[in-house]
C-alpha positions in Angstrom: 2.9 -11.7 1.9 5.3 -8.9 1.2 5.2 -5.8 3.4 6.9 -2.5 2.6 6.9 0.2 5.1 7.6 3.6 3.5 7.3 5.8 6.5 8.4 5.2 10.1 6.2 6.7 12.8 7.7 6.5 16.3 5.1 5.4 18.8 2.7 4.0 16.2 2.7 0.5 17.7 1.8 1.8 21.2 -0.9 4.1 19.7 -2.5 1.2 17.8 -2.3 -1.0 21.0 -4.0 1.8 23.0 -6.7 2.1 20.3 -7.6 -1.6 20.9 -9.0 -0.5 24.2 -11.6 1.7 22.5 -14.9 0.1 21.5 -15.2 -2.0 18.4 -17.1 0.9 16.7 -14.1 3.2 17.1 -11.8 0.6 15.5 -14.3 0.1 12.7 -14.5 3.8 12.2 -10.7 4.0 12.0 -10.6 1.2 9.4 -13.2 3.0 7.3 -11.3 6.3 7.5 -8.0 4.6 6.7 -9.5 2.8 3.6 -11.0 6.1 2.4 -7.6 7.9 2.8 -5.8 5.1 1.0 -8.4 5.0 -1.8 -8.2 8.8 -2.4 -4.4 9.4 -2.0 -2.4 6.2 -2.1 -4.2 4.1 -4.8 -3.9 6.8 -7.5 -0.2 7.3 -6.7 0.6 3.6 -6.8 -1.4 3.1 -10.0 0.5 6.0 -11.7 3.8 4.6 -10.5 3.0 1.1 -11.6 2.3 2.3 -15.1 6.1 2.8 -15.3 6.7 -0.9 -14.8 7.4 -1.6 -18.5 5.1 -4.0 -20.3 3.6 -5.2 -17.1 2.5 -1.8 -15.8 -1.1 -1.9 -16.9 -1.7 -5.3 -15.3 0.0 -4.3 -12.1 -1.8 -1.0 -11.9 -5.2 -2.7 -12.4 -4.6 -4.7 -9.2 -3.9 -1.8 -6.8 -6.6 -1.7 -4.1 -7.1 0.1 -0.8 -7.1 -2.3 2.1 -9.3 -2.2 5.1 -6.8 -1.8 7.9 -6.3 0.6 10.9 -3.6 2.4 9.0 -3.9 3.5 5.3 -2.5 0.7 3.1 -2.8 -0.8 -0.3 -2.6 -4.2 -1.8 -0.8 -4.7 -5.1 -1.1 -7.8 -7.2 -3.4 -10.7 -7.8 -3.0 -14.4 -8.6 -5.2 -14.2 -11.6 -3.1 -15.2 -14.7 -2.8 -12.1 -16.8 0.1 -12.8 -19.1 0.6 -15.2 -22.0 3.2 -17.3 -20.2 0.8 -17.8 -17.3 2.3 -15.3 -14.9 0.2 -13.2 -12.6 0.6 -9.5 -11.6 2.0 -10.7 -8.2 4.7 -12.7 -10.0 6.0 -9.7 -12.0 5.5 -7.0 -9.3 8.8 -7.4 -7.5 11.0 -8.2 -10.6 9.6 -5.2 -12.5 10.6 -3.0 -9.6 14.0 -4.5 -8.7 15.1 -6.2 -11.9 18.3 -8.2 -11.7 19.4 -6.2 -8.7 16.8 -7.9 -6.5 17.1 -10.9 -4.3 16.1 -13.3 -7.1 18.6 -12.0 -9.6 20.1 -15.4 -10.3 16.9 -16.6 -11.8 15.6 -13.5 -13.5 14.8 -13.7 -17.2 16.5 -11.2 -19.4 13.2 -9.5 -20.1 13.3 -7.9 -16.7 16.5 -6.1 -17.4 17.7 -3.8 -14.7 14.2 -3.0 -13.4 12.5 0.3 -13.6 12.4 1.1 -9.9 8.8 2.2 -10.3 8.0 2.1 -6.6 10.7 4.6 -5.8 9.0 7.2 -8.1 6.1 8.0 -5.8 5.5 9.3 -2.3 4.0 12.7 -2.7 0.9 11.5 -1.0 2.7 10.7 2.3 2.4 14.0 4.1 -1.3 14.5 3.2 -2.2 10.9 4.1 -0.4 11.1 7.4 -2.1 14.4 8.3 -5.5 13.1 7.4 -5.0 9.8 9.3 -3.8 11.7 12.4 -6.9 13.9 12.2 -9.1 10.8 11.9 -7.4 9.3 15.0 -7.9 12.6 16.9 -11.6 12.8 15.8 -12.3 9.2 16.8 -10.4 9.6 20.1 -12.4 12.7 21.1 -15.7 11.1 20.0 -15.2 7.9 22.1 -13.7 9.7 25.1 -17.0 11.6 25.4 -18.9 8.3 25.3 -19.5 8.5 21.5 
């Protein structure tokens, strides 16, 4: 599974480790808040950016989903065959982004050309998503410190 980190937050690992000491309800509440943030802010941004992925854009955009995780994140791609040659959105996601500049450039068909770099075109959601997520963490921390 591919993972792309677009924002580095120092101390995030230790914060998430400390959050494991909170009750399961707190962790569940954080997951619900994170999925809500991702659904409202990240999914529309990724879908809009994916539409710039050439002829594969619509199929890739249709597979963008908010994930249920402790930090806001999205899942892009599916293994459902969506193209006439039998390719799935997952198969064309990376090549449509990187084109023949990517790590699989030796085997890239000419149709992918130089790639559109569609994933680099987004990111406006980052500040708002981070603020909302940190507010959710503070709210949950306060609630469960009081015995919530």
